[in-house]
N, CA, C and O of each residue as an XYZ file, in Angstrom:
452
protein
N     -13.849     -4.405     14.750
C     -15.012     -3.774     14.170
C     -14.565     -2.613     13.294
O     -13.661     -1.863     13.663
N     -15.194     -2.466     12.142
C     -14.910     -1.335     11.276
C     -16.179     -0.491     11.179
O     -17.286     -1.004     11.021
N     -15.979      0.797     11.276
C     -17.051      1.753     11.036
C     -16.670      2.503      9.778
O     -15.489      2.718      9.505
N     -17.672      2.900      9.015
C     -17.349      3.607      7.777
C     -18.484      4.534      7.403
O     -19.638      4.342      7.786
N     -18.114      5.542      6.642
C     -19.112      6.420      6.028
C     -18.763      6.491      4.551
O     -17.594      6.448      4.169
N     -19.793      6.599      3.736
C     -19.606      6.627      2.291
C     -20.340      7.838      1.726
O     -21.508      8.076      2.031
N     -19.637      8.589      0.905
C     -20.211      9.739      0.216
C     -19.853      9.651     -1.253
O     -18.821      9.089     -1.620
N     -20.702     10.206     -2.083
C     -20.385     10.354     -3.495
C     -20.168     11.839     -3.730
O     -21.065     12.652     -3.503
N     -18.969     12.189     -4.188
C     -18.613     13.581     -4.469
C     -18.184     13.639     -5.927
O     -17.105     13.173     -6.291
N     -19.039     14.213     -6.746
C     -18.755     14.256     -8.178
C     -18.663     12.851     -8.735
O     -19.607     12.068     -8.629
N     -17.519     12.533     -9.330
C     -17.302     11.201     -9.906
C     -16.528     10.284     -8.968
O     -15.977      9.272     -9.400
N     -16.486     10.637     -7.682
C     -15.709      9.840     -6.726
C     -16.582      9.282     -5.610
O     -17.452      9.967     -5.072
N     -16.329      8.028     -5.278
C     -16.894      7.425     -4.090
C     -15.839      7.624     -3.009
O     -14.707      7.159     -3.146
N     -16.209      8.311     -1.942
C     -15.283      8.593     -0.848
C     -15.756      7.826      0.384
O     -16.864      8.039      0.876
N     -14.898      6.929      0.874
C     -15.230      6.128      2.048
C     -14.205      6.396      3.146
O     -12.999      6.278      2.927
N     -14.695      6.755      4.320
C     -13.834      6.949      5.493
C     -13.952      5.701      6.358
O     -15.051      5.317      6.759
N     -12.817      5.070      6.645
C     -12.791      3.821      7.406
C     -12.207      4.059      8.790
O     -11.253      4.821      8.947
N     -12.785      3.404      9.793
C     -12.356      3.581     11.172
C     -12.392      2.218     11.859
O     -13.436      1.565     11.887
N     -11.261      1.787     12.412
C     -11.215      0.522     13.137
C     -10.446     -0.543     12.396
O      -9.479     -0.255     11.690
N     -10.889     -1.799     12.563
C     -10.208     -2.955     11.986
C     -10.967     -3.473     10.770
O     -12.168     -3.736     10.841
N     -10.259     -3.616      9.658
C     -10.844     -4.183      8.443
C     -10.291     -5.591      8.297
O      -9.166     -5.783      7.834
N     -11.098     -6.585      8.697
C     -10.633     -7.962      8.694
C     -11.724     -8.903      8.182
O     -12.769     -8.462      7.704
N     -11.469    -10.169      8.289
C     -12.374    -11.197      7.780
C     -13.806    -11.005      8.283
O     -14.760    -11.249      7.545
N     -13.955    -10.578      9.512
C     -15.282    -10.464     10.114
C     -16.006     -9.188      9.713
O     -17.237     -9.150      9.712
N     -15.264     -8.147      9.374
C     -15.894     -6.853      9.092
C     -15.956     -6.518      7.604
O     -16.653     -5.584      7.206
N     -15.238     -7.269      6.789
C     -15.185     -6.985      5.348
C     -16.523     -7.092      4.624
O     -16.813     -6.248      3.775
N     -17.349     -8.090      4.923
C     -18.580     -8.236      4.149
C     -19.474     -6.990      4.171
O     -20.035     -6.619      3.140
N     -19.609     -6.352      5.315
C     -20.478     -5.168      5.375
C     -19.905     -4.006      4.565
O     -20.658     -3.276      3.920
N     -18.599     -3.828      4.589
C     -17.988     -2.766      3.781
C     -18.114     -3.099      2.298
O     -18.471     -2.237      1.495
N     -17.826     -4.327      1.939
C     -17.912     -4.744      0.538
C     -19.323     -4.505      0.003
O     -19.491     -3.949     -1.082
N     -20.326     -4.921      0.756
C     -21.718     -4.746      0.323
C     -22.064     -3.278      0.148
O     -22.699     -2.903     -0.838
N     -21.654     -2.446      1.094
C     -21.969     -1.017      1.021
C     -21.286     -0.356     -0.179
O     -21.896      0.457     -0.872
N     -20.029     -0.704     -0.420
C     -19.313     -0.141     -1.564
C     -19.943     -0.602     -2.878
O     -20.118      0.194     -3.800
N     -20.281     -1.882     -2.959
C     -20.888     -2.405     -4.189
C     -22.244     -1.756     -4.460
O     -22.540     -1.393     -5.598
N     -23.068     -1.609     -3.425
C     -24.379     -0.969     -3.595
C     -24.229      0.467     -4.073
O     -24.981      0.931     -4.930
N     -23.252      1.162     -3.509
C     -23.036      2.550     -3.901
C     -22.562      2.629     -5.346
O     -23.048      3.464     -6.109
N     -21.623      1.776     -5.732
C     -21.148      1.776     -7.117
C     -22.274      1.419     -8.090
O     -22.402      2.036     -9.147
N     -23.081      0.432     -7.736
C     -24.192      0.046     -8.606
C     -25.217      1.167     -8.745
O     -25.795      1.361     -9.815
N     -25.438      1.895     -7.669
C     -26.432      2.967     -7.672
C     -25.957      4.263     -8.287
O     -26.756      5.169     -8.522
N     -24.668      4.362     -8.549
C     -24.077      5.583     -9.110
C     -23.162      5.224    -10.280
O     -21.939      5.220    -10.133
N     -23.745      4.925    -11.433
C     -22.932      4.495    -12.573
C     -21.954      5.553    -13.080
O     -21.029      5.228    -13.825
N     -22.144      6.815    -12.686
C     -21.225      7.882    -13.106
C     -19.949      7.908    -12.263
O     -18.981      8.574    -12.631
N     -19.937      7.196    -11.143
C     -18.766      7.195    -10.256
C     -17.639      6.407    -10.911
O     -17.821      5.264    -11.332
N     -16.466      7.045    -10.990
C     -15.304      6.423    -11.622
C     -14.165      6.153    -10.650
O     -13.355      5.255    -10.882
N     -14.093      6.918     -9.564
C     -12.915      6.879     -8.696
C     -13.289      6.423     -7.286
O     -14.416      6.616     -6.831
N     -12.316      5.813     -6.609
C     -12.491      5.361     -5.233
C     -11.436      6.033     -4.361
O     -10.235      5.886     -4.588
N     -11.904      6.766     -3.367
C     -11.022      7.456     -2.426
C     -11.294      6.859     -1.046
O     -12.401      6.965     -0.517
N     -10.269      6.231     -0.472
C     -10.406      5.602      0.838
C      -9.625      6.404      1.868
O      -8.395      6.459      1.831
N     -10.356      7.027      2.791
C      -9.734      7.759      3.883
C      -9.440      6.743      4.980
O     -10.349      6.270      5.663
N      -8.169      6.417      5.140
C      -7.768      5.356      6.068
C      -7.029      5.893      7.288
O      -6.345      5.141      7.982
N      -7.166      7.197      7.553
C      -6.415      7.771      8.678
C      -6.803      7.148     10.016
O      -5.981      7.104     10.931
N      -8.048      6.661     10.148
C      -8.492      6.054     11.405
C      -8.555      4.531     11.331
O      -9.072      3.884     12.242
N      -8.033      3.962     10.252
C      -7.979      2.504     10.137
C      -6.816      2.006     10.990
O      -5.691      2.487     10.854
N      -7.089      1.040     11.871
C      -6.051      0.561     12.786
C      -5.461     -0.780     12.390
O      -4.368     -1.136     12.830
N      -6.191     -1.536     11.548
C      -5.714     -2.865     11.168
C      -6.353     -3.244      9.844
O      -7.505     -2.902      9.579
N      -5.596     -3.955      9.011
C      -6.138     -4.510      7.768
C      -5.459     -5.838      7.512
O      -4.241     -5.958      7.647
N      -6.253     -6.846      7.137
C      -5.675     -8.142      6.804
C      -5.915     -8.439      5.326
O      -6.374     -7.576      4.578
N      -5.602     -9.656      4.917
C      -5.719    -10.003      3.503
C      -7.159     -9.909      3.006
O      -7.386     -9.617      1.832
N      -8.116    -10.148      3.866
C      -9.526    -10.011      3.470
C      -9.838     -8.564      3.122
O     -10.511     -8.286      2.129
N      -9.349     -7.651      3.939
C      -9.548     -6.230      3.671
C      -8.864     -5.809      2.384
O      -9.419     -5.037      1.602
N      -7.666     -6.313      2.166
C      -6.952     -6.014      0.919
C      -7.736     -6.539     -0.278
O      -7.793     -5.895     -1.325
N      -8.337     -7.710     -0.112
C      -9.127     -8.287     -1.188
C     -10.345     -7.451     -1.534
O     -10.675     -7.291     -2.710
N     -11.018     -6.916     -0.523
C     -12.180     -6.045     -0.754
C     -11.737     -4.800     -1.518
O     -12.396     -4.384     -2.470
N     -10.633     -4.214     -1.103
C     -10.131     -3.012     -1.770
C      -9.743     -3.328     -3.208
O     -10.083     -2.577     -4.123
N      -9.043     -4.422     -3.410
C      -8.619     -4.795     -4.761
C      -9.817     -5.040     -5.673
O      -9.805     -4.642     -6.838
N     -10.840     -5.688     -5.151
C     -12.038     -5.938     -5.947
C     -12.728     -4.649     -6.366
O     -13.170     -4.525     -7.509
N     -12.826     -3.689     -5.454
C     -13.454     -2.402     -5.780
C     -12.548     -1.585     -6.706
O     -13.038     -0.823     -7.539
N     -11.224     -1.744     -6.559
C     -10.300     -1.086     -7.491
C     -10.565     -1.578     -8.911
O     -10.615     -0.785     -9.852
N     -10.731     -2.870     -9.057
C     -11.001     -3.422    -10.397
C     -12.294     -2.853    -10.972
O     -12.383     -2.600    -12.174
N     -13.287     -2.654    -10.122
C     -14.562     -2.103    -10.584
C     -14.387     -0.669    -11.080
O     -14.919     -0.309    -12.130
N     -13.640      0.160    -10.326
C     -13.458      1.548    -10.780
C     -12.470      1.624    -11.940
O     -12.593      2.498    -12.797
N     -11.507      0.733    -11.977
C     -10.572      0.704    -13.100
C     -11.317      0.395    -14.398
O     -11.012      0.964    -15.446
N     -12.286     -0.501    -14.324
C     -13.082     -0.837    -15.503
C     -13.890      0.368    -15.995
O     -14.280      0.428    -17.161
N     -14.134      1.320    -15.101
C     -14.846      2.544    -15.464
C     -13.876      3.660    -15.864
O     -14.289      4.786    -16.140
N     -12.590      3.332    -15.891
C     -11.576      4.329    -16.239
C     -11.127      5.171    -15.064
O     -10.579      6.258    -15.249
N     -11.356      4.678    -13.851
C     -11.071      5.461    -12.650
C      -9.778      5.095    -11.942
O      -9.009      4.242    -12.384
N      -9.573      5.779    -10.822
C      -8.361      5.625    -10.020
C      -8.718      5.333     -8.571
O      -9.844      5.563     -8.132
N      -7.732      4.818     -7.835
C      -7.852      4.523     -6.412
C      -6.870      5.400     -5.647
O      -5.712      5.539     -6.041
N      -7.342      5.994     -4.546
C      -6.480      6.801     -3.685
C      -6.674      6.399     -2.230
O      -7.786      6.094     -1.799
N      -5.570      6.404     -1.477
C      -5.600      6.230     -0.028
C      -5.252      7.567      0.606
O      -4.268      8.204      0.231
N      -6.059      7.986      1.564
C      -5.855      9.265      2.238
C      -5.306      9.017      3.639
O      -5.883      8.266      4.425
N      -4.185      9.660      3.933
C      -3.577      9.692      5.279
C      -3.373      8.322      5.913
O      -3.768      8.102      7.058
N      -2.765      7.411      5.184
C      -2.463      6.096      5.760
C      -1.387      6.254      6.833
O      -0.330      6.831      6.579
N      -1.663      5.740      8.030
C      -0.651      5.804      9.087
C       0.497      4.862      8.708
O       0.337      4.037      7.809
N       1.645      4.970      9.374
C       2.807      4.161      8.966
C       2.535      2.659      8.904
O       3.007      1.989      7.985
N       1.789      2.120      9.859
C       1.503      0.679      9.866
C       0.643      0.287      8.661
O       0.966     -0.665      7.951
N      -0.435      1.010      8.435
C      -1.334      0.699      7.317
C      -0.609      0.927      5.994
O      -0.752      0.137      5.060
N       0.159      1.994      5.913
C       0.897      2.273      4.690
C       1.873      1.135      4.380
O       2.031      0.746      3.222
N       2.512      0.614      5.394
C       3.457     -0.499      5.208
C       2.735     -1.728      4.652
O       3.215     -2.359      3.710
N       1.584     -2.066      5.236
C       0.815     -3.220      4.764
C       0.381     -3.005      3.316
O       0.481     -3.913      2.491
N      -0.101     -1.805      3.012
C      -0.547     -1.504      1.649
C       0.614     -1.587      0.661
O       0.456     -2.111     -0.442
N       1.767     -1.076      1.050
C       2.930     -1.123      0.160
C       3.436     -2.552     -0.021
O       3.776     -2.951     -1.135
N       3.488     -3.323      1.059
C       3.940     -4.716      0.956
C       3.018     -5.533      0.054
O       3.455     -6.485     -0.593
N       1.754     -5.160      0.016
C       0.800     -5.893     -0.824
C       0.814     -5.397     -2.272
O       0.103     -5.935     -3.121
N       1.621     -4.373     -2.552
C       1.735     -3.862     -3.915
C       0.728     -2.787     -4.284
O       0.652     -2.380     -5.443
N      -0.049     -2.322     -3.309
C      -1.066     -1.302     -3.598
C      -0.454      0.001     -4.124
O      -1.114      0.746     -4.849
N       0.795      0.273     -3.765
C       1.423      1.516     -4.228
C       1.597      1.540     -5.748
O       1.788      2.602     -6.339
N       1.530      0.363     -6.375
C       1.651      0.312     -7.839
C       0.347      0.661     -8.555
O       0.358      1.036     -9.727
N      -0.765      0.537     -7.850
C      -2.058      0.781     -8.489
C      -2.809      1.966     -7.900
O      -3.834      2.380     -8.443
N      -2.312      2.516     -6.797
C      -3.053      3.566     -6.100
C      -2.154      4.749     -5.773
O      -0.931      4.631     -5.706
N      -2.790      5.878     -5.574
C      -2.086      7.057     -5.111
C      -2.229      7.187     -3.603
O      -3.246      6.792     -3.033
N      -1.215      7.738     -2.961
C      -1.249      8.009     -1.529
C      -1.222      9.522     -1.362
O      -0.277     10.177     -1.800
N      -2.254     10.082     -0.731
C      -2.385     11.528     -0.612
C      -2.639     11.917      0.837
O      -2.942     11.074      1.682
N      -2.506     13.227      1.106
C      -2.657     13.730      2.456
C      -4.054     14.205      2.806
O      -4.348     14.453      3.976
N      -4.924     14.336      1.806
C      -6.287     14.802      2.095
C      -7.250     14.334      1.014
O      -6.858     14.050     -0.118
N      -8.507     14.263      1.391
C      -9.538     13.921      0.419
C      -9.575     14.982     -0.674
O      -9.762     14.665     -1.849
N      -9.397     16.234     -0.286
C      -9.392     17.327     -1.257
C      -8.308     17.097     -2.321
O      -8.546     17.281     -3.515
N      -7.120     16.694     -1.866
C      -6.022     16.421     -2.815
C      -6.395     15.294     -3.766
O      -6.123     15.380     -4.964
N      -7.015     14.236     -3.249
C      -7.424     13.124     -4.109
C      -8.440     13.587     -5.133
O      -8.342     13.228     -6.306
N      -9.415     14.378     -4.709
C     -10.446     14.864     -5.629
C      -9.865     15.784     -6.680
O     -10.344     15.808     -7.814
N      -8.838     16.544     -6.324
C      -8.178     17.413     -7.311
C      -7.414     16.596     -8.338
O      -7.261     17.027     -9.481
N      -6.933     15.423     -7.947
C      -6.118     14.607     -8.855
C      -6.955     13.722     -9.770
O      -6.413     13.094    -10.679
N      -8.253     13.662     -9.549
C      -9.096     12.855    -10.437
C      -9.694     13.779    -11.466
O     -10.447     13.333    -12.332
């Protein structure tokens, strides 16, 4: 199960994820992120606080990649906040380090956008 909260701060959509992001939990996160992006056309950046994320599979990576493409089309950036070693390894193996920044705090991500 994944729990999440979504906030819009300036031009950034900030989502805090908690739990497992997998095939069964991805649809609800994807829908919430898409609704937020559609409702806030000024939002350019995606900041994912993954410090409490315990698991991510290819479905979760796909949701993130799809939302990255949406913010990239708006001229924005993707940031991961406080990825634990396991999650960071999965993200790096999937090539996310080439398209996203890894930061220690949401504040740092917001300063870099």
